[in-house]
gemmi code that builds the backbone of each chain (N, CA, C; Angstrom):
import gemmi

chains = {
    "A": [
        ("UNK", (90.083, 37.465, -5.813), (89.268, 38.100, -6.440), (89.941, 38.912, -7.600)),
        ("UNK", (90.455, 38.341, -8.135), (91.603, 39.343, -9.269), (90.559, 39.107, -10.657)),
        ("UNK", (89.804, 38.313, -10.714), (89.204, 38.126, -11.941), (87.839, 38.793, -11.948)),
        ("UNK", (87.220, 38.732, -13.145), (85.992, 39.358, -13.544), (85.996, 40.403, -13.802)),
        ("UNK", (84.163, 41.297, -13.970), (84.028, 42.499, -14.598), (84.466, 43.854, -12.999)),
        ("UNK", (84.909, 44.590, -13.616), (84.987, 45.560, -12.351), (83.872, 45.452, -11.373)),
        ("UNK", (82.335, 45.456, -12.110), (81.319, 45.448, -11.046), (81.122, 44.048, -10.015)),
        ("UNK", (81.890, 43.063, -11.103), (81.871, 42.035, -10.118), (82.591, 41.958, -9.155)),
        ("UNK", (83.585, 42.446, -9.242), (84.662, 42.809, -7.972), (84.148, 43.705, -6.920)),
        ("UNK", (83.378, 44.405, -7.538), (82.959, 45.310, -6.250), (81.928, 44.714, -5.215)),
        ("UNK", (81.021, 43.873, -5.932), (80.027, 43.145, -5.276), (80.302, 42.110, -4.521)),
        ("UNK", (82.125, 41.611, -5.420), (82.692, 40.043, -4.469), (81.920, 38.815, -4.736)),
        ("UNK", (80.827, 38.908, -5.757), (80.385, 37.255, -5.701), (81.086, 36.157, -6.371)),
        ("UNK", (81.215, 36.520, -7.680), (82.408, 35.615, -8.314), (81.547, 34.389, -8.754)),
        ("UNK", (82.232, 33.327, -9.353), (81.059, 32.603, -10.642), (79.839, 31.678, -9.756)),
        ("UNK", (80.082, 30.978, -8.435), (79.520, 30.943, -7.402), (78.206, 31.644, -6.952)),
        ("UNK", (78.496, 32.703, -6.958), (77.246, 33.854, -6.717), (77.230, 33.813, -5.231)),
        ("UNK", (78.441, 33.106, -4.791), (78.039, 33.073, -3.166), (79.599, 34.712, -2.434)),
        ("UNK", (80.241, 34.623, -3.313), (81.327, 35.869, -2.913), (82.250, 35.236, -1.639)),
        ("UNK", (82.975, 35.852, -1.119), (83.627, 35.568, 0.203), (82.924, 34.491, 1.580)),
        ("UNK", (81.763, 34.570, 1.183), (80.860, 33.927, 2.387), (81.530, 32.488, 2.949)),
        ("UNK", (81.637, 31.461, 2.048), (82.613, 30.397, 2.382), (83.895, 30.335, 3.287)),
        ("UNK", (84.744, 30.928, 2.475), (86.093, 31.770, 2.729), (86.043, 32.040, 4.317)),
        ("UNK", (85.087, 33.080, 4.235), (84.467, 34.194, 5.917), (84.442, 33.283, 7.009)),
        ("UNK", (82.924, 32.005, 6.664), (82.753, 30.907, 7.581), (84.282, 30.148, 7.730)),
        ("UNK", (84.448, 29.992, 7.003), (85.481, 29.125, 7.010), (86.661, 29.922, 8.415)),
        ("UNK", (86.913, 30.851, 8.062), (87.508, 31.659, 9.026), (87.411, 31.623, 10.597)),
        ("UNK", (86.150, 31.969, 10.311), (85.496, 32.261, 11.585), (85.299, 31.037, 12.721)),
        ("UNK", (84.900, 29.721, 11.906), (84.799, 28.481, 12.926), (86.162, 28.252, 13.237)),
        ("UNK", (87.071, 28.617, 12.001), (88.679, 28.088, 12.637), (88.944, 29.002, 14.013)),
        ("UNK", (88.786, 30.061, 13.878), (89.158, 31.158, 15.364), (88.575, 30.146, 16.475)),
        ("UNK", (86.775, 29.754, 16.480), (86.544, 29.463, 17.203), (87.238, 27.919, 17.360)),
        ("UNK", (87.438, 27.448, 16.531), (88.094, 26.208, 16.819), (88.972, 25.975, 17.598)),
        ("UNK", (90.085, 27.197, 17.178), (91.470, 27.427, 17.939), (91.365, 27.337, 19.596)),
        ("UNK", (90.316, 27.929, 19.771), (89.879, 28.393, 21.561), (89.689, 27.175, 21.842)),
        ("UNK", (88.107, 26.490, 21.211), (87.601, 25.254, 21.864), (88.637, 24.122, 22.254)),
        ("UNK", (89.298, 24.035, 20.854), (90.378, 22.916, 20.847), (91.213, 22.739, 21.937)),
        ("UNK", (91.896, 24.316, 22.088), (92.638, 23.929, 23.428), (92.025, 24.144, 25.189)),
        ("UNK", (91.033, 24.219, 24.823), (90.156, 24.243, 25.811), (90.218, 22.538, 25.954)),
        ("UNK", (89.463, 21.995, 24.783), (89.423, 20.410, 24.905), (90.514, 19.507, 25.629)),
        ("UNK", (91.454, 19.705, 24.898), (92.640, 18.902, 25.112), (93.363, 19.368, 26.467)),
        ("UNK", (93.255, 20.517, 27.053), (93.876, 20.702, 28.482), (92.724, 20.168, 29.585)),
        ("UNK", (91.281, 20.303, 29.107), (90.508, 19.413, 29.956), (90.320, 17.777, 29.729)),
        ("UNK", (90.825, 17.313, 28.548), (91.264, 15.794, 28.540), (92.295, 15.480, 29.572)),
        ("UNK", (93.607, 16.138, 29.561), (94.375, 15.971, 30.204), (94.254, 16.091, 31.585)),
        ("UNK", (93.839, 17.005, 31.915), (93.473, 16.983, 33.396), (92.946, 16.326, 33.753)),
        ("UNK", (91.201, 15.407, 32.954), (90.681, 14.527, 33.843), (91.272, 13.384, 34.147)),
        ("UNK", (91.288, 13.357, 35.811), (91.872, 12.371, 36.366), (91.642, 11.071, 35.595)),
        ("UNK", (90.549, 10.526, 35.221), (90.628, 9.540, 34.663), (89.539, 9.190, 33.468)),
        ("UNK", (89.065, 8.558, 32.519), (88.456, 8.358, 31.795), (87.026, 7.434, 31.769)),
        ("UNK", (86.725, 6.692, 33.245), (86.127, 5.492, 32.844), (84.367, 6.398, 32.903)),
        ("UNK", (83.385, 5.880, 32.999), (82.354, 6.128, 32.506), (81.687, 7.392, 33.602)),
        ("UNK", (82.090, 6.952, 34.956), (81.174, 7.649, 35.994), (82.103, 9.175, 35.850)),
        ("UNK", (83.144, 9.200, 35.474), (83.761, 10.023, 35.515), (83.663, 11.490, 34.151)),
        ("UNK", (83.332, 10.586, 32.942), (82.815, 11.465, 31.809), (81.818, 11.827, 32.268)),
        ("UNK", (80.478, 11.176, 32.674), (79.331, 11.715, 32.737), (79.169, 12.697, 33.899)),
        ("UNK", (79.947, 12.530, 35.261), (79.878, 13.374, 36.122), (80.958, 15.186, 35.505)),
        ("UNK", (81.586, 14.550, 34.499), (82.293, 16.091, 33.633), (81.264, 16.633, 32.672)),
        ("UNK", (80.461, 16.167, 32.342), (79.803, 16.473, 31.006), (78.312, 17.204, 31.813)),
        ("UNK", (78.514, 16.723, 33.247), (77.193, 17.698, 33.647), (77.526, 18.999, 34.055)),
        ("UNK", (78.817, 19.333, 34.258), (78.583, 20.642, 34.758), (78.437, 21.615, 33.032)),
        ("UNK", (77.402, 22.527, 33.607), (77.184, 23.572, 32.452), (78.410, 24.042, 31.767)),
        ("UNK", (79.734, 24.143, 32.382), (80.483, 24.904, 31.998), (81.769, 24.121, 31.047)),
        ("UNK", (81.200, 22.791, 30.833), (81.730, 21.639, 30.300), (80.662, 21.316, 28.715)),
        ("UNK", (79.557, 21.177, 29.305), (78.293, 21.091, 28.418), (78.587, 21.708, 27.028)),
        ("UNK", (78.135, 23.303, 27.574), (78.337, 24.168, 26.750), (79.260, 24.367, 25.696)),
        ("UNK", (80.561, 24.475, 26.169), (81.824, 24.885, 25.359), (81.752, 23.316, 24.307)),
        ("UNK", (81.427, 22.321, 25.000), (81.451, 20.979, 24.457), (80.791, 21.118, 22.887)),
        ("UNK", (79.102, 21.051, 23.222), (78.368, 21.619, 21.866), (78.726, 22.394, 21.248)),
        ("UNK", (79.581, 23.689, 21.643), (79.732, 24.382, 20.775), (80.922, 24.039, 19.683)),
        ("UNK", (81.918, 23.311, 20.450), (83.006, 22.763, 19.747), (82.886, 21.571, 18.482)),
        ("UNK", (81.912, 21.113, 18.916), (81.262, 19.801, 17.846), (80.738, 20.662, 16.599)),
        ("UNK", (79.733, 22.083, 16.857), (78.853, 22.651, 15.855), (80.036, 23.048, 14.945)),
        ("UNK", (80.946, 23.867, 16.021), (82.008, 24.411, 15.113), (83.210, 23.347, 14.401)),
        ("UNK", (83.624, 22.735, 14.854), (84.256, 21.609, 14.311), (83.477, 20.906, 13.340)),
        ("UNK", (82.505, 20.438, 13.237), (81.888, 19.875, 12.395), (81.393, 21.077, 10.816)),
        ("UNK", (80.944, 22.115, 11.416), (80.967, 22.995, 10.385), (82.185, 23.521, 9.616)),
        ("UNK", (83.009, 23.600, 10.108), (84.658, 23.987, 9.614), (84.966, 22.756, 8.732)),
        ("UNK", (85.044, 21.203, 9.080), (85.397, 20.030, 8.124), (84.089, 19.956, 7.344)),
        ("UNK", (82.761, 20.330, 7.222), (82.201, 20.259, 6.095), (82.580, 21.618, 5.216)),
        ("UNK", (83.051, 22.366, 5.810), (83.398, 23.283, 4.678), (84.721, 23.003, 3.962)),
        ("UNK", (85.782, 22.341, 4.494), (87.128, 22.145, 4.403), (86.809, 20.633, 3.226)),
        ("UNK", (86.067, 19.829, 3.965), (85.761, 18.705, 3.036), (85.353, 18.888, 1.634)),
        ("UNK", (84.085, 19.712, 1.666), (83.629, 20.586, 0.466), (84.196, 20.664, -0.836)),
        ("UNK", (85.102, 21.683, 0.055), (86.274, 22.039, -1.261), (87.528, 20.786, -1.271)),
        ("UNK", (87.774, 20.128, -0.541), (88.407, 18.976, -0.762), (87.986, 17.897, -2.105)),
        ("UNK", (86.573, 17.430, -1.594), (85.768, 16.938, -3.066), (86.043, 17.853, -4.353)),
        ("UNK", (85.533, 18.649, -4.166), (85.437, 19.744, -5.443), (86.750, 19.822, -6.086)),
        ("UNK", (87.488, 19.790, -5.538), (89.247, 19.839, -6.006), (89.566, 18.499, -6.279)),
        ("UNK", (89.154, 17.472, -6.018), (89.697, 16.031, -6.248), (88.728, 15.185, -7.110)),
        ("UNK", (87.213, 15.032, -7.088), (86.355, 15.011, -7.762), (85.971, 15.284, -8.803)),
        ("UNK", (85.990, 15.071, -10.163), (86.406, 15.852, -11.357), (84.590, 15.335, -12.033)),
        ("UNK", (84.411, 13.842, -11.824), (83.227, 13.546, -12.682), (81.643, 13.715, -11.992)),
        ("UNK", (80.916, 14.666, -12.488), (79.774, 15.380, -11.897), (78.882, 14.166, -10.849)),
        ("UNK", (78.473, 13.323, -11.014), (77.872, 12.439, -10.457), (78.310, 11.911, -9.313)),
        ("UNK", (79.946, 11.671, -9.419), (80.358, 11.353, -8.004), (80.561, 12.671, -7.202)),
        ("UNK", (80.563, 13.233, -7.779), (80.944, 14.654, -6.815), (79.983, 14.800, -6.373)),
        ("UNK", (78.610, 14.982, -6.752), (77.674, 15.038, -6.083), (77.397, 14.270, -4.995)),
        ("UNK", (77.472, 12.812, -5.498), (77.202, 11.807, -4.869), (78.019, 11.974, -3.479)),
        ("UNK", (79.746, 12.016, -3.256), (80.611, 12.107, -2.337), (79.765, 13.604, -1.643)),
        ("UNK", (79.278, 14.601, -2.002), (78.660, 15.900, -1.539), (77.678, 15.439, -0.394)),
        ("UNK", (76.835, 14.727, -0.961), (75.777, 14.254, -0.430), (75.923, 13.253, 0.920)),
        ("UNK", (77.126, 12.175, 0.853), (77.390, 11.701, 1.727), (78.356, 12.268, 2.395)),
        ("UNK", (79.101, 13.656, 2.391), (79.319, 14.283, 3.266), (78.979, 14.563, 4.246)),
        ("UNK", (77.543, 15.453, 3.495), (76.324, 16.290, 4.321), (75.722, 14.872, 5.252)),
        ("UNK", (75.618, 13.950, 4.603), (74.806, 12.975, 5.440), (75.677, 12.715, 7.030)),
        ("UNK", (76.981, 12.618, 6.607), (78.198, 12.168, 7.646), (78.104, 13.182, 8.829)),
        ("UNK", (78.208, 14.513, 8.110), (78.222, 15.653, 8.848), (77.155, 15.746, 9.894)),
        ("UNK", (75.669, 15.702, 9.483), (74.658, 15.911, 10.270), (74.137, 14.867, 11.134)),
        ("UNK", (74.453, 13.688, 10.588), (74.224, 12.549, 11.646), (75.522, 12.280, 12.654)),
        ("UNK", (76.629, 12.689, 12.272), (77.355, 12.277, 13.552), (76.995, 13.817, 14.484)),
        ("UNK", (77.044, 14.694, 13.623), (77.051, 16.202, 14.979), (75.412, 16.003, 15.675)),
        ("UNK", (74.440, 15.768, 15.191), (73.205, 15.283, 16.003), (73.675, 14.287, 16.888)),
        ("UNK", (74.216, 13.384, 16.855), (74.245, 12.244, 17.548), (75.202, 12.995, 18.830)),
        ("UNK", (76.202, 13.638, 18.778), (76.819, 14.402, 19.803), (76.417, 15.312, 20.413)),
        ("UNK", (75.577, 16.201, 19.663), (75.099, 17.198, 20.188), (74.287, 16.463, 21.664)),
        ("UNK", (73.257, 15.356, 20.615), (72.041, 15.140, 21.382), (72.806, 14.238, 22.999)),
        ("UNK", (74.047, 13.735, 22.619), (74.394, 12.912, 23.822), (74.904, 13.954, 24.871)),
        ("UNK", (75.501, 15.016, 24.296), (76.144, 15.743, 25.393), (75.007, 16.205, 26.456)),
        ("UNK", (73.721, 16.457, 25.540), (72.712, 17.324, 26.432), (72.028, 16.157, 27.308)),
        ("UNK", (71.840, 14.947, 26.649), (70.916, 14.155, 27.339), (72.047, 13.482, 28.693)),
        ("UNK", (73.249, 13.738, 28.760), (73.987, 13.474, 29.825), (74.011, 15.015, 30.988)),
        ("UNK", (74.059, 16.021, 30.329), (73.816, 17.494, 30.755), (72.771, 17.647, 31.822)),
        ("UNK", (71.358, 17.085, 31.035), (70.264, 17.201, 31.446), (70.130, 16.291, 32.668)),
        ("UNK", (70.641, 15.265, 33.116), (70.687, 14.103, 33.862), (70.095, 12.774, 33.268)),
        ("UNK", (69.935, 12.576, 32.017), (69.512, 11.659, 31.341), (70.291, 10.316, 31.568)),
        ("UNK", (71.698, 10.217, 32.437), (72.197, 9.394, 32.415), (72.923, 9.149, 33.885)),
        ("UNK", (72.365, 8.271, 34.957), (72.649, 8.477, 35.914), (74.404, 7.623, 36.086)),
        ("UNK", (75.185, 8.638, 37.231), (76.441, 8.203, 36.924), (76.774, 7.456, 37.925)),
    ],
    "B": [
        ("UNK", (104.817, 24.314, 0.650), (104.364, 22.973, -0.315), (103.891, 21.768, 0.444)),
        ("UNK", (104.669, 21.297, 1.788), (104.145, 20.095, 2.530), (103.847, 20.294, 3.134)),
        ("UNK", (103.745, 21.550, 4.158), (102.754, 22.025, 5.148), (101.153, 22.282, 4.337)),
        ("UNK", (101.230, 22.505, 3.097), (100.105, 22.917, 2.673), (99.314, 21.962, 2.477)),
        ("UNK", (99.983, 20.480, 1.942), (99.108, 19.596, 1.676), (98.946, 18.850, 3.470)),
        ("UNK", (100.016, 19.155, 3.931), (99.623, 18.677, 5.382), (98.419, 18.890, 6.467)),
        ("UNK", (98.053, 20.543, 5.741), (96.848, 20.734, 6.332), (95.454, 20.138, 5.857)),
        ("UNK", (95.706, 19.793, 4.660), (94.443, 19.277, 4.059), (94.492, 17.757, 4.782)),
        ("UNK", (95.642, 17.167, 4.692), (95.581, 15.742, 5.381), (95.331, 15.436, 6.618)),
        ("UNK", (95.916, 16.564, 7.083), (95.886, 16.604, 8.641), (93.877, 16.515, 8.961)),
        ("UNK", (93.665, 17.921, 8.031), (92.094, 18.015, 8.095), (91.358, 16.969, 7.948)),
        ("UNK", (91.604, 15.946, 7.024), (90.706, 15.147, 6.414), (90.628, 13.963, 7.928)),
        ("UNK", (91.840, 13.585, 8.062), (91.816, 12.527, 8.924), (91.232, 13.065, 10.207)),
        ("UNK", (91.333, 14.431, 10.553), (90.524, 14.710, 11.982), (88.899, 14.118, 11.897)),
        ("UNK", (88.710, 15.213, 10.783), (87.031, 14.906, 10.218), (86.947, 13.643, 10.219)),
        ("UNK", (87.472, 12.992, 9.481), (86.753, 11.025, 9.382), (86.894, 10.194, 10.781)),
        ("UNK", (88.578, 10.340, 11.059), (88.904, 9.461, 12.179), (88.481, 9.909, 13.588)),
        ("UNK", (88.718, 11.203, 13.816), (88.612, 12.226, 14.957), (87.021, 12.098, 15.105)),
        ("UNK", (86.138, 12.308, 14.011), (84.786, 12.384, 13.924), (84.114, 11.103, 14.452)),
        ("UNK", (84.351, 9.980, 13.872), (83.705, 9.092, 14.533), (83.780, 8.461, 15.702)),
        ("UNK", (85.598, 8.723, 16.331), (85.848, 8.642, 17.648), (85.108, 9.110, 18.604)),
        ("UNK", (84.899, 10.356, 18.751), (84.149, 11.765, 19.088), (82.764, 10.952, 19.405)),
        ("UNK", (82.290, 10.773, 18.344), (80.984, 10.678, 18.375), (80.352, 8.657, 19.062)),
        ("UNK", (81.561, 8.415, 18.820), (81.421, 6.680, 19.124), (81.532, 7.052, 20.682)),
        ("UNK", (82.640, 8.024, 21.234), (82.484, 7.911, 23.104), (81.333, 8.731, 23.266)),
        ("UNK", (80.743, 9.438, 22.509), (79.665, 10.574, 23.293), (78.331, 9.468, 23.607)),
        ("UNK", (78.119, 9.044, 22.074), (77.274, 8.186, 22.185), (77.273, 7.184, 23.324)),
        ("UNK", (78.423, 6.558, 23.273), (78.250, 5.454, 24.362), (78.212, 5.795, 25.664)),
        ("UNK", (78.513, 6.960, 26.091), (78.779, 7.546, 27.434), (77.209, 7.800, 27.909)),
        ("UNK", (76.383, 8.455, 26.853), (74.850, 8.610, 26.836), (73.782, 7.564, 27.094)),
        ("UNK", (74.666, 6.051, 26.370), (73.569, 5.251, 26.400), (73.584, 4.310, 27.630)),
        ("UNK", (74.449, 3.587, 28.426), (74.704, 3.238, 29.570), (76.245, 2.721, 29.797)),
        ("UNK", (76.195, 2.576, 31.002), (77.629, 2.052, 31.291), (78.401, 1.031, 30.549)),
        ("UNK", (77.392, -0.284, 30.410), (77.697, -1.173, 29.640), (78.435, -0.443, 28.052)),
        ("UNK", (77.509, 0.010, 27.381), (77.945, 0.474, 26.122), (79.257, 1.551, 26.307)),
        ("UNK", (79.581, 1.913, 27.499), (80.703, 2.647, 27.557), (81.880, 1.704, 27.942)),
        ("UNK", (81.294, 0.762, 28.464), (82.700, -0.529, 28.692), (82.911, -0.676, 27.360)),
        ("UNK", (82.183, -0.817, 26.643), (82.596, -1.239, 24.904), (83.476, -0.773, 24.440)),
        ("UNK", (83.418, 0.486, 24.674), (84.101, 1.706, 23.742), (85.425, 1.789, 24.572)),
        ("UNK", (85.287, 1.649, 25.712), (86.314, 1.762, 26.938), (87.409, 0.716, 26.418)),
        ("UNK", (86.735, -0.796, 26.166), (87.723, -1.950, 25.769), (88.123, -2.048, 24.890)),
        ("UNK", (87.597, -1.525, 23.483), (88.378, -1.551, 22.350), (89.405, -0.256, 22.211)),
        ("UNK", (88.635, 0.583, 22.770), (89.976, 1.781, 22.665), (90.916, 2.267, 23.317)),
        ("UNK", (90.388, 2.117, 24.656), (91.799, 2.216, 25.836), (92.142, 0.969, 26.320)),
        ("UNK", (91.484, -0.159, 26.982), (92.011, -1.204, 27.606), (91.257, -2.204, 27.646)),
        ("UNK", (91.774, -3.102, 27.346), (90.900, -4.727, 26.842), (90.048, -5.289, 27.954)),
        ("UNK", (89.257, -5.692, 27.821), (88.109, -6.109, 29.041), (88.783, -7.553, 29.409)),
        ("UNK", (89.124, -7.860, 30.303), (89.753, -9.270, 30.600), (88.748, -10.165, 30.645)),
        ("UNK", (87.091, -10.028, 30.848), (86.331, -11.120, 30.670), (85.546, -10.974, 29.475)),
        ("UNK", (86.057, -10.478, 28.397), (85.679, -10.311, 27.092), (86.163, -11.408, 26.118)),
        ("UNK", (85.478, -12.218, 25.687), (85.999, -13.487, 24.656), (86.594, -12.876, 23.374)),
        ("UNK", (86.728, -11.379, 23.683), (87.296, -10.498, 21.961), (88.763, -9.889, 22.921)),
        ("UNK", (89.050, -10.591, 23.972), (90.283, -9.955, 24.794), (91.439, -9.760, 24.201)),
        ("UNK", (92.006, -10.522, 23.511), (93.023, -10.676, 22.466), (93.165, -9.528, 21.538)),
        ("UNK", (92.146, -9.362, 20.688), (91.684, -8.522, 19.920), (91.593, -7.350, 20.161)),
        ("UNK", (90.995, -6.758, 21.025), (91.060, -5.937, 22.201), (92.461, -5.316, 22.172)),
        ("UNK", (93.389, -5.880, 22.877), (94.446, -5.653, 23.422), (95.283, -4.978, 21.987)),
        ("UNK", (95.031, -5.833, 20.776), (95.492, -5.485, 19.592), (95.201, -3.842, 19.062)),
        ("UNK", (93.721, -3.745, 19.313), (93.156, -2.765, 18.645), (93.525, -1.580, 19.879)),
        ("UNK", (93.648, -2.251, 21.037), (94.283, -1.035, 21.997), (95.392, -0.302, 21.242)),
        ("UNK", (96.531, -0.966, 21.253), (97.633, -0.452, 20.703), (97.485, 0.453, 19.026)),
        ("UNK", (96.192, -0.034, 18.567), (96.611, 0.656, 16.955), (95.527, 1.996, 17.624)),
        ("UNK", (94.579, 1.493, 18.390), (94.047, 2.974, 18.815), (94.959, 4.056, 19.377)),
        ("UNK", (95.975, 3.733, 19.889), (96.985, 4.902, 21.026), (97.827, 5.376, 19.437)),
        ("UNK", (98.062, 4.669, 18.387), (99.096, 5.088, 17.288), (97.745, 5.902, 16.677)),
        ("UNK", (96.598, 5.812, 16.572), (95.674, 6.595, 15.975), (95.784, 7.890, 16.479)),
        ("UNK", (95.843, 7.304, 17.984), (95.334, 8.664, 18.922), (96.508, 9.474, 18.881)),
        ("UNK", (97.763, 9.403, 18.768), (98.891, 9.916, 18.963), (99.213, 10.619, 17.276)),
        ("UNK", (98.732, 10.126, 15.829), (98.461, 10.704, 15.086), (97.504, 11.415, 15.112)),
        ("UNK", (96.176, 11.612, 15.842), (95.287, 12.450, 15.298), (95.866, 13.777, 16.282)),
        ("UNK", (96.247, 13.437, 17.704), (96.831, 14.714, 18.877), (97.812, 15.405, 17.585)),
        ("UNK", (98.591, 14.583, 16.649), (100.073, 15.198, 15.596), (98.852, 16.224, 14.732)),
        ("UNK", (97.980, 15.958, 14.296), (97.159, 16.144, 13.295), (96.471, 17.530, 13.855)),
        ("UNK", (95.913, 17.369, 15.063), (95.355, 18.834, 15.704), (96.223, 19.765, 15.779)),
        ("UNK", (97.471, 19.328, 15.976), (98.250, 20.640, 16.462), (98.790, 21.388, 15.173)),
        ("UNK", (99.292, 19.965, 14.165), (99.638, 20.438, 12.899), (98.909, 21.556, 12.184)),
        ("UNK", (97.428, 21.250, 12.385), (96.391, 21.812, 11.734), (96.474, 23.075, 12.577)),
        ("UNK", (96.310, 23.238, 13.370), (96.120, 23.975, 14.243), (96.874, 25.009, 14.283)),
        ("UNK", (98.400, 24.637, 13.830), (99.828, 25.741, 13.993), (99.710, 26.048, 12.106)),
        ("UNK", (99.203, 25.070, 11.276), (99.261, 25.691, 9.607), (98.046, 26.554, 9.657)),
        ("UNK", (96.865, 26.601, 10.463), (95.783, 27.493, 10.566), (96.102, 28.661, 10.781)),
        ("UNK", (96.888, 29.064, 11.988), (97.277, 30.163, 12.465), (98.224, 30.590, 11.270)),
        ("UNK", (98.882, 30.364, 10.829), (100.088, 30.303, 9.783), (99.495, 31.257, 8.564)),
        ("UNK", (97.898, 30.212, 8.191), (97.317, 30.875, 7.175), (96.781, 32.357, 7.840)),
        ("UNK", (95.816, 32.217, 9.153), (95.639, 33.604, 9.251), (96.284, 34.881, 9.244)),
        ("UNK", (98.053, 34.599, 9.432), (98.633, 35.858, 9.281), (98.961, 35.716, 7.534)),
        ("UNK", (98.674, 34.776, 6.969), (99.054, 34.834, 5.397), (98.118, 35.693, 5.020)),
        ("UNK", (96.500, 35.148, 5.256), (95.523, 35.826, 4.992), (95.490, 37.828, 4.922)),
        ("UNK", (96.740, 38.246, 5.959), (96.610, 39.467, 6.231), (97.686, 39.987, 5.150)),
        ("UNK", (98.039, 39.271, 4.679), (99.300, 39.828, 3.427), (100.622, 39.501, 3.955)),
        ("UNK", (100.982, 39.294, 5.145), (102.510, 39.339, 5.778), (102.956, 38.166, 5.355)),
        ("UNK", (103.982, 37.861, 5.329), (104.728, 36.731, 5.435), (104.713, 35.971, 4.333)),
        ("UNK", (105.063, 36.687, 2.761), (105.382, 35.835, 1.862), (106.710, 35.898, 0.984)),
        ("UNK", (107.510, 36.708, 1.942), (108.800, 36.700, 1.510), (109.592, 35.330, 1.939)),
        ("UNK", (110.411, 34.887, 0.759), (110.827, 33.495, 0.834), (111.351, 32.684, 2.352)),
        ("UNK", (112.072, 33.515, 2.784), (112.452, 32.968, 3.925), (111.605, 33.025, 4.979)),
        ("UNK", (111.007, 34.164, 5.181), (109.477, 33.945, 6.261), (108.895, 32.866, 6.005)),
        ("UNK", (108.854, 32.746, 4.935), (107.761, 31.869, 4.629), (108.110, 30.401, 4.938)),
        ("UNK", (109.050, 30.127, 4.813), (109.830, 29.068, 5.122), (110.120, 28.779, 5.987)),
        ("UNK", (110.605, 29.760, 7.237), (110.974, 29.676, 8.504), (109.195, 29.350, 9.282)),
        ("UNK", (108.163, 30.234, 8.851), (106.889, 29.662, 9.321), (106.502, 28.302, 8.858)),
        ("UNK", (106.235, 27.607, 7.843), (106.132, 26.365, 7.460), (107.130, 25.593, 8.820)),
        ("UNK", (108.117, 26.048, 8.790), (109.175, 24.617, 9.498), (108.756, 25.191, 11.171)),
        ("UNK", (108.245, 25.857, 11.540), (108.244, 26.173, 12.933), (106.708, 25.473, 13.359)),
        ("UNK", (105.557, 25.473, 12.528), (104.578, 24.989, 12.235), (104.675, 23.296, 12.547)),
        ("UNK", (105.624, 22.664, 11.865), (106.188, 20.984, 12.140), (106.741, 21.175, 13.572)),
        ("UNK", (107.760, 21.718, 14.086), (108.229, 21.899, 15.280), (107.135, 22.059, 16.234)),
        ("UNK", (106.382, 22.973, 15.991), (105.230, 22.937, 17.386), (103.984, 21.801, 17.023)),
        ("UNK", (104.309, 21.215, 16.268), (103.352, 20.036, 16.326), (103.586, 19.008, 16.936)),
        ("UNK", (105.198, 18.487, 16.726), (106.093, 17.246, 17.197), (106.276, 17.837, 18.435)),
        ("UNK", (106.461, 18.659, 18.981), (106.802, 19.113, 20.626), (105.170, 18.907, 21.172)),
        ("UNK", (104.486, 19.268, 20.804), (103.065, 19.394, 21.524), (102.505, 18.344, 21.881)),
        ("UNK", (102.921, 17.462, 20.521), (101.938, 15.860, 20.802), (103.052, 15.228, 21.846)),
        ("UNK", (104.201, 15.753, 21.925), (104.890, 14.672, 23.143), (104.935, 15.415, 24.312)),
        ("UNK", (104.214, 16.315, 24.512), (103.949, 16.786, 25.575), (102.962, 16.068, 26.217)),
        ("UNK", (101.593, 16.117, 25.438), (100.509, 15.594, 25.608), (100.701, 14.148, 25.926)),
        ("UNK", (100.767, 13.519, 25.119), (101.270, 11.692, 25.223), (102.012, 11.134, 26.794)),
        ("UNK", (103.168, 12.647, 26.732), (104.211, 12.103, 27.919), (103.156, 12.246, 28.949)),
        ("UNK", (102.138, 13.400, 29.198), (101.353, 13.530, 30.254), (100.511, 12.426, 30.182)),
        ("UNK", (99.758, 12.184, 29.321), (98.870, 11.006, 29.122), (99.162, 9.456, 29.560)),
        ("UNK", (100.384, 9.247, 29.075), (101.145, 8.277, 29.619), (101.820, 8.318, 31.058)),
        ("UNK", (102.016, 9.113, 31.615), (102.922, 9.088, 32.737), (101.753, 8.979, 34.004)),
        ("UNK", (100.536, 9.955, 33.361), (99.807, 9.952, 34.682), (98.939, 8.296, 34.456)),
        ("UNK", (99.321, 7.473, 33.526), (98.492, 6.410, 33.997), (97.379, 6.136, 33.563)),
        ("UNK", (96.403, 7.151, 32.922), (95.183, 7.217, 32.436), (95.021, 6.268, 31.507)),
        ("UNK", (95.851, 5.853, 30.039), (95.640, 4.943, 29.409), (96.215, 3.975, 29.309)),
        ("UNK", (96.248, 3.589, 30.500), (97.223, 2.064, 30.653), (96.153, 1.174, 31.121)),
    ],
}
model = gemmi.Model(1)
for chain_id, residues in chains.items():
    chain = gemmi.Chain(chain_id)
    for i, (resn, *xyz) in enumerate(residues, 1):
        res = gemmi.Residue()
        res.name, res.seqid = resn, gemmi.SeqId(i, " ")
        for name, pos in zip(("N", "CA", "C"), xyz):
            atom = gemmi.Atom()
            atom.name, atom.element = name, gemmi.Element(name[0])
            atom.pos, atom.b_iso = gemmi.Position(*pos), 0.0
            res.add_atom(atom)
        chain.add_residue(res)
    model.add_chain(chain)
structure = gemmi.Structure()
structure.add_model(model)
structure.setup_entities()
């Protein structure tokens, strides 16, 4: 925020008219990812086996399904922001950039929705263990 | 410099590789035991009754290498992310401190990856 007019600096908007919103959400989701990913790694390491029955029984607990849904939302949101900057930095041709950003959003929402729906289906007893 | 580039590279690797594997894992678990069996045979342990057993065994090895790579990516990205939080406060920009911080992220990521995979492989869960 070192450039721009005095008023622009006070408002903190910048050329994209969104100020520090993108930067801030990247940090908020990063903090959530830090906690949720440590939980996830410890849980996976502690699961005795990873066969179908074990995974379904594990996901049926609200104390697993809810953090896992939050983990999917937080990490997918975080990498949507991160890859958006990645694309803006390295894809300079306008048409390719728009196409890459659309593809990114399609990927994030398709996979994110599949993950959340799958977790909830198992958690609500939709899959016999 | 290196750690900054690694932050982007590991983030991108997890977003694409980790995102696809996590989605396949959860969707197959939510579909049926048979769908999960296909995921399991290709990623974890090849299925002796499958006509693709040989190929699956090869993919299993590649999947383990990818898994080790993704685990390291997670810990490297996590450590350099925490380092970013410190830098965001305006601290740690002195050349020596900055360099030590960068090296610590690599020391942490390699150590944590070795610990996790030592546990996974010795408990026999993935063999």
